C-alpha positions in Angstrom: -0.3 -0.1 0.0 1.4 3.5 -0.9 2.0 6.2 1.6 -1.0 7.9 0.4 -3.2 5.1 1.2 -2.4 4.6 5.0 -2.5 7.2 7.7 0.5 8.1 9.4 1.4 10.8 11.9 3.6 13.8 11.4 5.6 15.5 8.8 6.5 13.4 5.5 9.8 12.6 6.8 8.5 11.3 10.0 5.9 9.3 7.9 8.8 7.6 5.9 10.5 6.7 9.1 7.3 5.2 10.5 6.7 3.2 7.4 10.2 1.8 7.8 9.8 0.8 11.3 6.2 -0.9 10.8 7.7 -2.7 7.8 10.5 -4.0 10.3 7.8 -4.8 12.8 6.0 -6.7 10.2 8.7 -9.3 10.2 7.8 -10.2 13.5 11.2 -8.8 15.2 9.3 -7.8 18.2 6.7 -10.3 18.3 3.3 -11.4 17.3 1.0 -8.8 18.4 3.5 -6.0 17.0 3.7 -7.8 13.7 -0.2 -8.1 13.4 -0.4 -4.1 14.4 2.1 -3.3 11.6 0.3 -5.2 9.1 -3.0 -3.8 10.1 -1.5 -0.1 9.8 0.6 -1.1 6.7 -2.5 -2.6 4.9 -5.1 0.3 5.9 -7.3 -2.0 8.2 -6.4 0.6 11.0 -4.5 3.8 11.2 -1.6 4.2 13.5 -3.5 6.7 15.8 -6.4 4.3 16.1 -3.9 1.3 16.7 -2.3 3.1 19.6 -5.7 3.9 21.2 -6.9 0.3 20.7 -7.3 -2.2 23.6 -6.4 -4.7 20.9 -2.9 -3.3 20.8 -2.4 -1.5 24.2 0.2 -4.2 25.2 2.3 -3.7 22.2 2.8 0.1 23.0 2.8 -0.3 26.9 5.5 -3.0 26.7 7.5 -0.8 24.1 7.0 2.3 26.3 8.1 0.3 29.8 11.3 -0.9 27.8 12.0 2.7 26.4 11.5 4.3 30.0 14.0 1.7 31.2 16.6 2.2 28.7 16.3 6.0 29.2 17.0 5.8 33.0 20.1 3.8 32.3 21.5 6.5 30.0 24.1 9.4 30.7 23.0 12.8 29.7 25.6 12.6 26.9 24.2 9.5 25.7 20.7 10.8 25.4 22.0 14.0 23.6 23.9 11.6 21.2 20.8 9.3 20.6 18.7 12.9 20.0 21.2 13.8 17.6 21.1 10.4 15.7 17.5 10.9 15.6 17.7 14.4 14.1 20.0 13.1 11.5 17.7 10.2 10.6 14.8 12.8 10.0 17.5 15.2 7.9 17.9 12.2 5.7 14.4 11.1 5.1 13.6 14.9 3.9 
């Protein structure tokens, strides 16, 4: 499905990154629930926004958020700044 046919969030560069992440999740790398959610979004069965609000996929997002909070709490300010810079560069490259 093309980018115009699925509803992603944010600027076009952010949408391109979201699509790449959803395609990676669709391989099953983060488990069956994440794979199913990514497939539903990529195939237009549900928007990303609706998936995030859905009880069906709440465990996918809650688990990811918990892992992120844990990871973030273990990082130094310098490591967080470096991660932010990597994110900025990824967005710039997706422009």
